PyMOL commands that place a pseudoatom at each C-alpha (Angstrom):
pseudoatom trace, name=CA, resn=MET, resi=1, chain=A, elem=C, hetatm=0, pos=[-16.429, 41.693, -59.381]
pseudoatom trace, name=CA, resn=SER, resi=2, chain=A, elem=C, hetatm=0, pos=[-18.164, 40.764, -56.132]
pseudoatom trace, name=CA, resn=THR, resi=3, chain=A, elem=C, hetatm=0, pos=[-21.897, 40.749, -55.778]
pseudoatom trace, name=CA, resn=PRO, resi=4, chain=A, elem=C, hetatm=0, pos=[-23.657, 42.647, -53.005]
pseudoatom trace, name=CA, resn=ALA, resi=5, chain=A, elem=C, hetatm=0, pos=[-24.300, 40.844, -49.741]
pseudoatom trace, name=CA, resn=GLY, resi=6, chain=A, elem=C, hetatm=0, pos=[-27.251, 38.571, -50.286]
pseudoatom trace, name=CA, resn=THR, resi=7, chain=A, elem=C, hetatm=0, pos=[-29.268, 36.435, -47.967]
pseudoatom trace, name=CA, resn=ASP, resi=8, chain=A, elem=C, hetatm=0, pos=[-27.317, 33.300, -48.900]
pseudoatom trace, name=CA, resn=TRP, resi=9, chain=A, elem=C, hetatm=0, pos=[-23.798, 34.708, -48.361]
pseudoatom trace, name=CA, resn=ARG, resi=10, chain=A, elem=C, hetatm=0, pos=[-22.315, 33.470, -45.073]
pseudoatom trace, name=CA, resn=PRO, resi=11, chain=A, elem=C, hetatm=0, pos=[-19.395, 35.833, -44.453]
pseudoatom trace, name=CA, resn=ALA, resi=12, chain=A, elem=C, hetatm=0, pos=[-16.267, 34.529, -42.759]
pseudoatom trace, name=CA, resn=LEU, resi=13, chain=A, elem=C, hetatm=0, pos=[-12.893, 36.061, -42.039]
pseudoatom trace, name=CA, resn=ALA, resi=14, chain=A, elem=C, hetatm=0, pos=[-10.355, 35.666, -44.823]
pseudoatom trace, name=CA, resn=PRO, resi=15, chain=A, elem=C, hetatm=0, pos=[-8.015, 32.706, -44.157]
pseudoatom trace, name=CA, resn=ALA, resi=16, chain=A, elem=C, hetatm=0, pos=[-4.907, 34.838, -43.523]
pseudoatom trace, name=CA, resn=LEU, resi=17, chain=A, elem=C, hetatm=0, pos=[-6.754, 37.278, -41.255]
pseudoatom trace, name=CA, resn=MET, resi=18, chain=A, elem=C, hetatm=0, pos=[-6.533, 37.341, -37.476]
pseudoatom trace, name=CA, resn=ARG, resi=19, chain=A, elem=C, hetatm=0, pos=[-8.685, 39.274, -35.012]
pseudoatom trace, name=CA, resn=ARG, resi=20, chain=A, elem=C, hetatm=0, pos=[-6.864, 40.645, -31.987]
pseudoatom trace, name=CA, resn=HIS, resi=21, chain=A, elem=C, hetatm=0, pos=[-7.463, 43.061, -29.156]
pseudoatom trace, name=CA, resn=ASP, resi=22, chain=A, elem=C, hetatm=0, pos=[-4.638, 45.535, -28.565]
pseudoatom trace, name=CA, resn=PRO, resi=23, chain=A, elem=C, hetatm=0, pos=[-4.702, 46.274, -24.824]
pseudoatom trace, name=CA, resn=VAL, resi=24, chain=A, elem=C, hetatm=0, pos=[-2.236, 49.150, -25.162]
pseudoatom trace, name=CA, resn=ARG, resi=25, chain=A, elem=C, hetatm=0, pos=[-4.546, 51.061, -27.528]
pseudoatom trace, name=CA, resn=ASP, resi=26, chain=A, elem=C, hetatm=0, pos=[-7.681, 49.371, -26.142]
pseudoatom trace, name=CA, resn=ALA, resi=27, chain=A, elem=C, hetatm=0, pos=[-8.663, 48.697, -29.745]
pseudoatom trace, name=CA, resn=ASP, resi=28, chain=A, elem=C, hetatm=0, pos=[-9.906, 45.675, -31.672]
pseudoatom trace, name=CA, resn=LEU, resi=29, chain=A, elem=C, hetatm=0, pos=[-7.835, 44.933, -34.774]
pseudoatom trace, name=CA, resn=LEU, resi=30, chain=A, elem=C, hetatm=0, pos=[-7.999, 42.894, -37.967]
pseudoatom trace, name=CA, resn=LEU, resi=31, chain=A, elem=C, hetatm=0, pos=[-4.534, 41.732, -38.980]
pseudoatom trace, name=CA, resn=LEU, resi=32, chain=A, elem=C, hetatm=0, pos=[-3.547, 40.636, -42.466]
pseudoatom trace, name=CA, resn=PRO, resi=33, chain=A, elem=C, hetatm=0, pos=[0.008, 40.367, -43.732]
pseudoatom trace, name=CA, resn=GLU, resi=34, chain=A, elem=C, hetatm=0, pos=[1.203, 43.941, -44.192]
pseudoatom trace, name=CA, resn=ARG, resi=35, chain=A, elem=C, hetatm=0, pos=[-2.215, 45.409, -43.284]
pseudoatom trace, name=CA, resn=VAL, resi=36, chain=A, elem=C, hetatm=0, pos=[-3.983, 46.344, -40.071]
pseudoatom trace, name=CA, resn=GLY, resi=37, chain=A, elem=C, hetatm=0, pos=[-7.580, 47.449, -39.695]
pseudoatom trace, name=CA, resn=VAL, resi=38, chain=A, elem=C, hetatm=0, pos=[-8.925, 49.054, -36.522]
pseudoatom trace, name=CA, resn=LEU, resi=39, chain=A, elem=C, hetatm=0, pos=[-12.485, 48.062, -35.660]
pseudoatom trace, name=CA, resn=SER, resi=40, chain=A, elem=C, hetatm=0, pos=[-14.205, 51.064, -34.146]
pseudoatom trace, name=CA, resn=GLY, resi=41, chain=A, elem=C, hetatm=0, pos=[-17.695, 51.451, -32.781]
pseudoatom trace, name=CA, resn=SER, resi=42, chain=A, elem=C, hetatm=0, pos=[-19.889, 48.403, -33.328]
pseudoatom trace, name=CA, resn=ALA, resi=43, chain=A, elem=C, hetatm=0, pos=[-17.688, 47.060, -36.153]
pseudoatom trace, name=CA, resn=ASN, resi=44, chain=A, elem=C, hetatm=0, pos=[-16.152, 44.469, -33.812]
pseudoatom trace, name=CA, resn=ALA, resi=45, chain=A, elem=C, hetatm=0, pos=[-19.635, 43.128, -32.977]
pseudoatom trace, name=CA, resn=VAL, resi=46, chain=A, elem=C, hetatm=0, pos=[-20.430, 42.838, -36.688]
pseudoatom trace, name=CA, resn=VAL, resi=47, chain=A, elem=C, hetatm=0, pos=[-17.153, 41.117, -37.588]
pseudoatom trace, name=CA, resn=GLY, resi=48, chain=A, elem=C, hetatm=0, pos=[-17.486, 38.844, -34.569]
pseudoatom trace, name=CA, resn=LEU, resi=49, chain=A, elem=C, hetatm=0, pos=[-20.614, 37.349, -36.115]
pseudoatom trace, name=CA, resn=CYS, resi=50, chain=A, elem=C, hetatm=0, pos=[-18.874, 36.607, -39.427]
pseudoatom trace, name=CA, resn=ASP, resi=51, chain=A, elem=C, hetatm=0, pos=[-18.001, 32.998, -38.661]
pseudoatom trace, name=CA, resn=GLY, resi=52, chain=A, elem=C, hetatm=0, pos=[-19.181, 31.389, -41.898]
pseudoatom trace, name=CA, resn=THR, resi=53, chain=A, elem=C, hetatm=0, pos=[-22.263, 29.839, -40.299]
pseudoatom trace, name=CA, resn=ARG, resi=54, chain=A, elem=C, hetatm=0, pos=[-24.596, 32.842, -40.301]
pseudoatom trace, name=CA, resn=ALA, resi=55, chain=A, elem=C, hetatm=0, pos=[-26.139, 34.333, -43.415]
pseudoatom trace, name=CA, resn=VAL, resi=56, chain=A, elem=C, hetatm=0, pos=[-26.150, 38.120, -43.744]
pseudoatom trace, name=CA, resn=ALA, resi=57, chain=A, elem=C, hetatm=0, pos=[-29.850, 38.224, -42.820]
pseudoatom trace, name=CA, resn=GLU, resi=58, chain=A, elem=C, hetatm=0, pos=[-29.104, 36.276, -39.615]
pseudoatom trace, name=CA, resn=ILE, resi=59, chain=A, elem=C, hetatm=0, pos=[-26.266, 38.658, -38.734]
pseudoatom trace, name=CA, resn=VAL, resi=60, chain=A, elem=C, hetatm=0, pos=[-28.588, 41.626, -39.248]
pseudoatom trace, name=CA, resn=GLU, resi=61, chain=A, elem=C, hetatm=0, pos=[-31.273, 39.962, -37.121]
pseudoatom trace, name=CA, resn=GLU, resi=62, chain=A, elem=C, hetatm=0, pos=[-28.844, 39.277, -34.266]
pseudoatom trace, name=CA, resn=LEU, resi=63, chain=A, elem=C, hetatm=0, pos=[-27.462, 42.824, -34.348]
pseudoatom trace, name=CA, resn=ALA, resi=64, chain=A, elem=C, hetatm=0, pos=[-30.983, 44.296, -34.408]
pseudoatom trace, name=CA, resn=ARG, resi=65, chain=A, elem=C, hetatm=0, pos=[-31.694, 42.282, -31.260]
pseudoatom trace, name=CA, resn=ARG, resi=66, chain=A, elem=C, hetatm=0, pos=[-28.482, 43.507, -29.575]
pseudoatom trace, name=CA, resn=PHE, resi=67, chain=A, elem=C, hetatm=0, pos=[-28.840, 47.124, -30.680]
pseudoatom trace, name=CA, resn=PRO, resi=68, chain=A, elem=C, hetatm=0, pos=[-32.570, 47.992, -30.774]
pseudoatom trace, name=CA, resn=GLY, resi=69, chain=A, elem=C, hetatm=0, pos=[-33.321, 51.019, -32.914]
pseudoatom trace, name=CA, resn=ALA, resi=70, chain=A, elem=C, hetatm=0, pos=[-29.953, 50.989, -34.707]
pseudoatom trace, name=CA, resn=PRO, resi=71, chain=A, elem=C, hetatm=0, pos=[-30.147, 51.045, -38.528]
pseudoatom trace, name=CA, resn=VAL, resi=72, chain=A, elem=C, hetatm=0, pos=[-28.468, 47.641, -38.884]
pseudoatom trace, name=CA, resn=ALA, resi=73, chain=A, elem=C, hetatm=0, pos=[-30.632, 46.493, -41.806]
pseudoatom trace, name=CA, resn=THR, resi=74, chain=A, elem=C, hetatm=0, pos=[-29.412, 49.388, -43.949]
pseudoatom trace, name=CA, resn=ASP, resi=75, chain=A, elem=C, hetatm=0, pos=[-25.864, 49.771, -42.593]
pseudoatom trace, name=CA, resn=VAL, resi=76, chain=A, elem=C, hetatm=0, pos=[-24.559, 46.224, -42.073]
pseudoatom trace, name=CA, resn=PRO, resi=77, chain=A, elem=C, hetatm=0, pos=[-24.915, 44.668, -45.575]
pseudoatom trace, name=CA, resn=PRO, resi=78, chain=A, elem=C, hetatm=0, pos=[-22.951, 47.494, -47.298]
pseudoatom trace, name=CA, resn=PHE, resi=79, chain=A, elem=C, hetatm=0, pos=[-20.345, 47.358, -44.517]
pseudoatom trace, name=CA, resn=LEU, resi=80, chain=A, elem=C, hetatm=0, pos=[-19.900, 43.610, -45.088]
pseudoatom trace, name=CA, resn=ASP, resi=81, chain=A, elem=C, hetatm=0, pos=[-19.626, 44.216, -48.845]
pseudoatom trace, name=CA, resn=ARG, resi=82, chain=A, elem=C, hetatm=0, pos=[-16.842, 46.759, -48.264]
pseudoatom trace, name=CA, resn=LEU, resi=83, chain=A, elem=C, hetatm=0, pos=[-14.973, 44.316, -46.031]
pseudoatom trace, name=CA, resn=ARG, resi=84, chain=A, elem=C, hetatm=0, pos=[-15.261, 41.629, -48.717]
pseudoatom trace, name=CA, resn=GLU, resi=85, chain=A, elem=C, hetatm=0, pos=[-14.028, 44.013, -51.418]
pseudoatom trace, name=CA, resn=GLU, resi=86, chain=A, elem=C, hetatm=0, pos=[-11.027, 44.868, -49.205]
pseudoatom trace, name=CA, resn=GLY, resi=87, chain=A, elem=C, hetatm=0, pos=[-10.218, 41.172, -48.776]
pseudoatom trace, name=CA, resn=TRP, resi=88, chain=A, elem=C, hetatm=0, pos=[-11.078, 40.958, -45.079]
pseudoatom trace, name=CA, resn=LEU, resi=89, chain=A, elem=C, hetatm=0, pos=[-14.041, 38.607, -45.616]
pseudoatom trace, name=CA, resn=ARG, resi=90, chain=A, elem=C, hetatm=0, pos=[-14.701, 35.718, -47.960]
for i in range(1, 90): cmd.bond("trace and resi %d" % i, "trace and resi %d" % (i + 1))
show_as sticks, trace
zoom trace
């Protein structure tokens, strides 16, 4: 069982995962073997910061700077947890 996103977790894309932009659909995608996830809204900005060097708190801080007034502190950690549970992040 995974633990909730903590300040020391530095999320990174799963090794088999690829991020791509589909120009036909004008959509950002996460590609795993036999699975595709469409990143809608600000999800691409969140996933783009998951490079394994930033802790969750640093990701939240950066997103709060980019999107003033957005509820990133309450929305981003659970979103990252869901992505980890689905196997998109490690």
